[in-house]
FIMARDO-609363 format. One record per residue (C-alpha): residue number from 1; residue in three letters; x, y, z. Coordinates in steps of 0.25 Angstrom, whole numbers. Layout:
<pts>
    n  res     xx     yy     zz
  NUM  ALA      X      Y      Z
...
</pts>
This chain:
<pts>
    n  res     xx     yy     zz
    1  UNK      0      0      0
    2  UNK      6     13     -4
    3  UNK      2     28     -2
    4  UNK     -1     34    -16
    5  UNK      7     47    -13
    6  UNK     17     39     -5
    7  UNK     20     40     10
    8  UNK     23     53     18
    9  UNK     29     54     32
   10  UNK     15     56     37
   11  UNK     10     43     30
   12  UNK     21     36     37
   13  UNK     17     41     51
   14  UNK      2     37     48
   15  UNK      7     23     44
   16  UNK     15     23     57
   17  UNK      2     27     66
   18  UNK     -6     17     58
   19  UNK      3      6     62
   20  UNK      4     11     77
   21  UNK     19     11     77
   22  UNK     29     20     84
   23  UNK     39     27     75
   24  UNK     50     17     78
   25  UNK     41      5     76
   26  UNK     36     11     63
   27  UNK     50     13     58
   28  UNK     53     -2     61
   29  UNK     40     -5     54
   30  UNK     45      2     42
   31  UNK     60     -2     43
   32  UNK     64     13     44
   33  UNK     72     22     54
   34  UNK     63     27     65
   35  UNK     67     41     62
   36  UNK     62     40     48
   37  UNK     47     38     55
   38  UNK     50     50     64
   39  UNK     53     58     52
   40  UNK     40     54     45
   41  UNK     34     60     58
   42  UNK     42     73     57
   43  UNK     39     75     42
   44  UNK     26     69     39
   45  UNK     26     75     25
   46  UNK     39     68     21
   47  UNK     40     57     11
   48  UNK     47     44     15
   49  UNK     57     39      5
   50  UNK     53     28     -5
   51  UNK     58     17      3
   52  UNK     50     21     15
   53  UNK     37     23      6
   54  UNK     38      8      3
   55  UNK     41      4     17
   56  UNK     28     13     21
   57  UNK     20      6     10
   58  UNK     24     -8     15
   59  UNK     20     -5     29
   60  UNK      7      1     26
   61  UNK      4    -10     16
   62  UNK      7    -21     27
   63  UNK     -1    -14     37
   64  UNK    -14    -19     42
   65  UNK    -28    -13     37
   66  UNK    -30     -7     51
   67  UNK    -16      0     50
   68  UNK    -19      5     36
   69  UNK    -32     10     40
   70  UNK    -26     18     52
   71  UNK    -15     23     41
   72  UNK    -26     28     32
   73  UNK    -33     35     43
   74  UNK    -19     42     47
   75  UNK    -17     46     34
   76  UNK    -30     52     33
   77  UNK    -28     60     46
   78  UNK    -37     51     55
   79  UNK    -33     50     69
   80  UNK    -23     38     72
   81  UNK    -15     33     84
   82  UNK     -1     38     86
   83  UNK     10     28     88
   84  UNK     10     24    102
   85  UNK     23     30    108
   86  UNK     21     25    121
   87  UNK     21     11    116
   88  UNK     34     13    108
   89  UNK     41     18    121
   90  UNK     36      5    128
   91  UNK     41     -4    118
   92  UNK     55      3    118
   93  UNK     54      1    133
   94  UNK     53    -14    131
   95  UNK     61    -16    119
   96  UNK     71     -4    116
   97  UNK     85    -10    120
   98  UNK     90      4    123
   99  UNK     79      7    133
  100  UNK     81     -7    138
  101  UNK     96     -4    141
  102  UNK     92      8    148
  103  UNK     82      0    157
  104  UNK     92    -11    160
  105  UNK    102      0    163
  106  UNK     93      7    173
  107  UNK     90     -6    180
  108  UNK    105    -10    181
  109  UNK    109      4    186
  110  UNK     97      7    194
  111  UNK     99     -7    201
  112  UNK     84    -11    197
  113  UNK     78    -24    193
  114  UNK     78    -27    178
  115  UNK     65    -20    172
  116  UNK     65     -9    183
  117  UNK     69      1    173
  118  UNK     59     -3    162
  119  UNK     47     -3    172
  120  UNK     52     11    177
  121  UNK     53     17    163
  122  UNK     39     10    158
  123  UNK     32     17    170
  124  UNK     38     31    167
  125  UNK     35     29    152
  126  UNK     21     26    155
  127  UNK     20     41    162
  128  UNK     28     48    152
  129  UNK     20     60    145
  130  UNK     27     62    132
  131  UNK     21     76    131
  132  UNK     27     80    145
  133  UNK     41     75    140
  134  UNK     40     84    127
  135  UNK     35     96    136
  136  UNK     48     93    145
  137  UNK     57     93    132
  138  UNK     51    106    129
  139  UNK     55    112    144
  140  UNK     68    106    142
  141  UNK     71    113    129
  142  UNK     68    126    137
  143  UNK     80    124    146
  144  UNK     91    130    138
  145  UNK    106    128    138
  146  UNK    109    139    147
  147  UNK    100    135    158
  148  UNK    106    121    158
  149  UNK    120    126    159
  150  UNK    117    136    170
  151  UNK    109    124    178
  152  UNK    122    115    177
  153  UNK    130    126    181
  154  UNK    122    129    194
  155  UNK    122    114    197
  156  UNK    137    111    195
  157  UNK    143    124    198
  158  UNK    156    129    192
  159  UNK    167    120    189
  160  UNK    181    120    194
  161  UNK    196    117    189
  162  UNK    193    123    175
  163  UNK    180    115    174
  164  UNK    167    122    171
  165  UNK    156    124    161
  166  UNK    158    129    147
  167  UNK    153    143    143
  168  UNK    157    152    132
  169  UNK    155    166    126
  170  UNK    151    166    111
  171  UNK    148    180    106
  172  UNK    137    186    115
  173  UNK    133    171    120
  174  UNK    137    166    133
  175  UNK    136    151    134
  176  UNK    136    143    146
  177  UNK    135    127    145
  178  UNK    135    115    154
  179  UNK    148    109    148
  180  UNK    159    106    159
  181  UNK    172    108    154
  182  UNK    186    115    155
  183  UNK    195    124    147
  184  UNK    204    112    142
  185  UNK    191    105    137
  186  UNK    188    116    127
  187  UNK    193    120    113
  188  UNK    199    106    112
  189  UNK    199    107     97
  190  UNK    202     91     96
  191  UNK    201     85     82
  192  UNK    192     73     84
  193  UNK    202     64     77
  194  UNK    207     51     84
  195  UNK    221     57     88
  196  UNK    214     68     96
  197  UNK    200     62     99
  198  UNK    204     52    109
  199  UNK    193     47    119
  200  UNK    195     32    121
  201  UNK    186     21    125
  202  UNK    188     14    138
  203  UNK    181      1    136
  204  UNK    183     -4    150
  205  UNK    176      8    156
  206  UNK    165      4    165
  207  UNK    151      9    166
  208  UNK    147     21    174
  209  UNK    143     18    188
  210  UNK    129     22    188
  211  UNK    117     18    197
  212  UNK    104     24    197
  213  UNK     95     28    209
  214  UNK     81     29    209
  215  UNK     81     43    204
  216  UNK     91     40    193
  217  UNK     83     27    189
  218  UNK     70     35    188
  219  UNK     75     46    179
  220  UNK     82     36    170
  221  UNK     68     28    168
  222  UNK     61     41    166
  223  UNK     71     45    155
  224  UNK     69     32    148
  225  UNK     54     33    149
  226  UNK     54     47    143
  227  UNK     63     43    132
  228  UNK     54     32    128
  229  UNK     42     40    128
  230  UNK     49     51    120
  231  UNK     54     41    109
  232  UNK     69     45    113
  233  UNK     78     34    107
  234  UNK     92     30    111
  235  UNK    101     18    109
  236  UNK    109     13    120
  237  UNK    123     15    113
  238  UNK    136     15    120
  239  UNK    140     29    125
  240  UNK    154     34    127
  241  UNK    156     38    142
  242  UNK    167     47    145
  243  UNK    177     42    156
  244  UNK    188     52    156
  245  UNK    193     63    147
  246  UNK    206     71    143
  247  UNK    203     83    135
  248  UNK    213     92    128
  249  UNK    217    101    117
  250  UNK    215     93    104
  251  UNK    212     80    111
  252  UNK    201     72    117
  253  UNK    204     61    127
  254  UNK    197     52    137
  255  UNK    190     39    138
  256  UNK    176     35    137
  257  UNK    169     22    141
  258  UNK    156     16    137
  259  UNK    142     19    142
  260  UNK    128     17    137
  261  UNK    118     28    132
  262  UNK    108     22    140
  263  UNK    115     25    153
  264  UNK    117     39    149
  265  UNK    103     42    146
  266  UNK     98     37    159
  267  UNK    108     44    167
  268  UNK    117     56    163
  269  UNK    107     60    152
  270  UNK     96     62    162
  271  UNK    103     74    168
  272  UNK    100     84    157
  273  UNK     85     82    157
  274  UNK     85     83    173
  275  UNK     92     96    172
  276  UNK     84    102    160
  277  UNK     71     97    167
  278  UNK     75    104    180
  279  UNK     78    117    173
  280  UNK     65    116    165
  281  UNK     57    114    178
  282  UNK     64    125    186
  283  UNK     71    114    195
  284  UNK     84    118    202
  285  UNK     96    111    196
  286  UNK    100    106    210
  287  UNK     88     96    208
  288  UNK     94     87    198
  289  UNK     95     72    204
  290  UNK    101     66    192
  291  UNK    112     76    190
  292  UNK    115     75    205
  293  UNK    117     60    203
  294  UNK    124     59    190
  295  UNK    132     73    188
  296  UNK    131     80    202
  297  UNK    144     88    201
  298  UNK    156     93    192
  299  UNK    165     82    198
  300  UNK    155     72    192
  301  UNK    155     79    179
  302  UNK    169     78    178
  303  UNK    170     63    182
  304  UNK    166     58    168
  305  UNK    171     44    171
  306  UNK    163     43    184
  307  UNK    150     45    177
  308  UNK    143     43    164
  309  UNK    149     53    155
  310  UNK    143     52    141
  311  UNK    143     63    131
  312  UNK    146     66    117
  313  UNK    151     75    106
  314  UNK    144     86     98
  315  UNK    150     96     87
  316  UNK    148    109     81
  317  UNK    149    106     66
  318  UNK    154    117     56
  319  UNK    153    114     41
  320  UNK    160    124     32
  321  UNK    151    131     22
  322  UNK    156    140     10
  323  UNK    151    154      8
  324  UNK    137    155      3
  325  UNK    131    168     -4
  326  UNK    118    166      5
  327  UNK    124    161     18
  328  UNK    137    169     19
  329  UNK    152    166     20
  330  UNK    158    152     22
  331  UNK    155    146     36
  332  UNK    153    134     44
  333  UNK    138    129     46
  334  UNK    136    125     60
  335  UNK    126    114     64
  336  UNK    118    115     77
  337  UNK    106    105     80
  338  UNK     94    107     89
  339  UNK     93     92     96
  340  UNK     81     84     95
  341  UNK     73     81    107
  342  UNK     75     66    105
  343  UNK     89     67    108
  344  UNK     95     62    122
  345  UNK    102     74    126
  346  UNK    102     89    122
  347  UNK     88     88    116
  348  UNK     82    100    109
  349  UNK     95    108    112
  350  UNK    105    113    102
  351  UNK    118    106     99
  352  UNK    129    105     89
  353  UNK    128     93     80
  354  UNK    133     82     80
  355  UNK    130     79     95
  356  UNK    131     65    100
  357  UNK    135     56    112
  358  UNK    149     50    111
  359  UNK    146     36    109
  360  UNK    152     24    100
  361  UNK    146     18     88
  362  UNK    154      6     86
  363  UNK    168      8     89
  364  UNK    169     11    104
  365  UNK    183     15    104
  366  UNK    184     24     91
  367  UNK    170     30     93
  368  UNK    176     35    107
  369  UNK    182     47     99
  370  UNK    173     60     99
  371  UNK    175     62     84
  372  UNK    168     48     82
  373  UNK    156     53     89
  374  UNK    155     66     81
  375  UNK    157     59     68
  376  UNK    146     49     71
  377  UNK    137     61     75
  378  UNK    140     69     62
  379  UNK    135     56     55
  380  UNK    123     54     63
  381  UNK    118     69     66
  382  UNK    122     76     53
  383  UNK    124     66     42
  384  UNK    113     57     44
  385  UNK    119     43     48
  386  UNK    107     37     56
  387  UNK    115     23     56
  388  UNK    124     29     67
  389  UNK    113     35     76
  390  UNK    114     27     89
  391  UNK     99     31     93
  392  UNK     94     22     81
  393  UNK     99      9     85
  394  UNK    111     -1     85
  395  UNK    124      2     77
  396  UNK    127    -10     68
  397  UNK    137     -4     59
  398  UNK    151     -8     61
  399  UNK    157      5     58
  400  UNK    146     15     57
  401  UNK    156     27     54
  402  UNK    163     19     43
  403  UNK    166     28     31
  404  UNK    157     20     22
  405  UNK    145     23     31
  406  UNK    147     38     33
  407  UNK    137     49     28
  408  UNK    141     56     16
  409  UNK    145     68     23
  410  UNK    153     61     34
  411  UNK    161     54     23
  412  UNK    164     66     16
  413  UNK    169     73     29
  414  UNK    178     61     32
  415  UNK    183     60     18
  416  UNK    195     69     19
  417  UNK    202     73     31
  418  UNK    199     87     36
  419  UNK    184     88     32
  420  UNK    179     85     45
  421  UNK    185     92     57
  422  UNK    180     88     71
  423  UNK    186     94     84
  424  UNK    181     92     99
  425  UNK    180    106    104
  426  UNK    179    103    119
  427  UNK    175     94    130
  428  UNK    165     96    141
  429  UNK    156     88    151
  430  UNK    142     92    150
  431  UNK    135     95    164
  432  UNK    121     92    158
  433  UNK    124     77    159
  434  UNK    138     75    161
  435  UNK    141     73    146
  436  UNK    154     74    140
  437  UNK    154     84    127
  438  UNK    164     85    116
  439  UNK    160     97    108
  440  UNK    166     97     94
  441  UNK    167    104     81
  442  UNK    165     98     67
  443  UNK    170    107     56
  444  UNK    170    104     41
  445  UNK    177    115     34
  446  UNK    176    110     19
  447  UNK    164    117     14
  448  UNK    160    106      4
  449  UNK    155     98     15
  450  UNK    143    107     18
  451  UNK    141    109      4
  452  UNK    140     94      1
  453  UNK    133     89     14
  454  UNK    127    101     21
  455  UNK    114     97     16
  456  UNK    115     83     21
  457  UNK    117     86     35
  458  UNK    105     83     43
  459  UNK    103     81     58
  460  UNK     98     68     64
  461  UNK     86     65     73
  462  UNK     94     71     85
  463  UNK     93     85     79
  464  UNK     80     93     79
  465  UNK     85    104     71
  466  UNK     99    107     64
  467  UNK    104    121     62
  468  UNK    115    127     55
  469  UNK    124    140     59
  470  UNK    135    147     51
  471  UNK    148    149     58
  472  UNK    148    163     51
  473  UNK    135    168     58
  474  UNK    141    172     71
  475  UNK    127    179     76
  476  UNK    119    165     74
  477  UNK    130    157     80
  478  UNK    130    165     92
  479  UNK    116    165     93
  480  UNK    117    149     92
  481  UNK    126    148    104
  482  UNK    116    157    112
  483  UNK    105    147    110
  484  UNK    101    141    123
  485  UNK     96    129    116
  486  UNK    110    122    116
  487  UNK    114    110    124
  488  UNK    126    114    132
  489  UNK    135    104    125
  490  UNK    130    109    112
  491  UNK    133    123    115
  492  UNK    147    119    120
  493  UNK    149    112    106
  494  UNK    145    124     99
  495  UNK    153    134    106
  496  UNK    166    125    106
  497  UNK    164    122     91
  498  UNK    162    136     87
  499  UNK    174    141     95
  500  UNK    182    130     87
  501  UNK    176    134     74
  502  UNK    181    148     76
  503  UNK    195    144     77
  504  UNK    195    135     64
  505  UNK    184    140     56
  506  UNK    190    153     50
  507  UNK    181    163     43
  508  UNK    169    153     43
  509  UNK    167    155     57
  510  UNK    161    168     63
  511  UNK    156    167     77
  512  UNK    159    174     90
  513  UNK    171    170     98
  514  UNK    168    159    109
  515  UNK    175    160    123
  516  UNK    172    149    132
  517  UNK    173    148    148
  518  UNK    172    138    158
  519  UNK    163    141    170
</pts>
C-alpha cells in the first residue's frame, strides 16, 4: 500500500501513532535510526528519502486493518492516541542494559539487596510529572553563569597558594567563572600531538571508593526516574578518571584511570542540578547536602585521585575565510553552540563546539590523549559521524578513526601536515561538579577548507542552535563574551581560545585584549 503523493514526516508520525509505538520502537520497526523518527516530529513537512518511503510503504502494507483505520483517521485529522511515553520508560527500566547497570551500581554502593534500586526508581517514575520537569528546566535556564560562579565563590571562599577562580577582563566585559586554576595552568599553548599530549592510562587504578547514604541513594534514584520520564538517553561507556596531573608550558602530563558513565551521572553530575535548583528557588548555598558530601572544600577539589574526577575537553574552532565583498575582510569564522536540553550537562547553555567527555572508544591507551577526544568530537559534532556517537549504542568498529572511515572534511584536514592545528590553552577544575577541563583552540588557516566544506558543517543532536561569529567583529564578539547564558567551562574556553588566537591570527583577528586574573 503506497500513498499517492508520497510520505511526509507528518504521515510517518501518523503511522507511528496508529501502531501505538514509541519513537524508538517505531525506529526499530522500520529499521532506521531513532533520530530519524525524531526529525519527522520536528519537521512534519519533510519528505523522507526514497528508501525510507519504501520502508514506510511496507510497514503500512503489513499493518492490521485496525491500524490502517487509525492511520486513515489520523491523516484526516481525527483524534488519535499518542504513543505511551510512560510505557516506554517502564520498558527501559526493565530492559535497557544501561539503566540496569545503573540500578546494579546503586544497589552495590548503597549496600542494598538486589532489586532495591529498581523498585525505588519505579516508585518515583510513577510519580514524575513531566510538565513539572519541563517547568523546572525553564527555571534552571534563568539561573545565569554569573549567579553560579558567585554562588560557588561564596560556598568555597578564596583559594590560596596561587590557586583561585579564573576571571578575565575583555574590553568592557568582566568575566568571573567557577573554574579553579592557577597561573601556570593557563596559556599552555600545548600542541595536541603525541610528543606533548602525554596523559597516560594506569590500568591498575582501582575504582573510586564511593558509598551511598540514604540521601545520596534517594537523589540518584530520582535522577534515573527523571531521565527515564524525559527520554534522556545515555550509554554506560567507560570514562577516563583523572588520577594526577602535571601541567606545564607546552606539555600535558598526568595519569588517568577508568570509571563508568553510570557512576558519574548518579554522583558528581548531580551537583550541578542541586546548585541550580537551590539558586532558582532562593535557597542558601549552604544548604547543599550532596555538595557537602562529594565536594565539600577546596582540598577535596584538588584531591583528584581521591574522588571521581571525570571531565573533558572543549575547543573554540576558528576556520579561515577569504575576504568577501559583502561580509568584509579576511577573518576566522568562530562557532558557538547553544546546548540541547537533552544533554547530560550544561543543558541549554552556550558553549564552544566541539565539547565532549574525555573517554576512550576502542584503544584505551591511545585515546587517553586529549587530542584523540577532540578529533573524535569534531567528527561527531561537526562532520556528521553518527557511528561514533556513544549515546547511540555499542562500538563495533575495530578502528572507528581509521582514515578509510573518516568524513570527507576530516580526511582533507589530516591529508597534509599543518592543515589542522590543535592546541590546549589551559587546564582547570570546575567547581560546578569537580570536572577537569581542557580548554583548547582548533585553527584551520587554509581558506580552502571553509570554501570546500563550510556548507557541510552541521551540529548534531547535542546542539539546539549553532551560531557563527567573525574574528574581525570586535563589537559582536565582546557582546558574545558578555552573554550570561554561557556555561562556566564554555566561557573559560572561549576567552582562553580568543587570547591565543590574538597571538597567532594576525590581521584576521580584531578583538579586545583579554587579561585574566586568579581570584
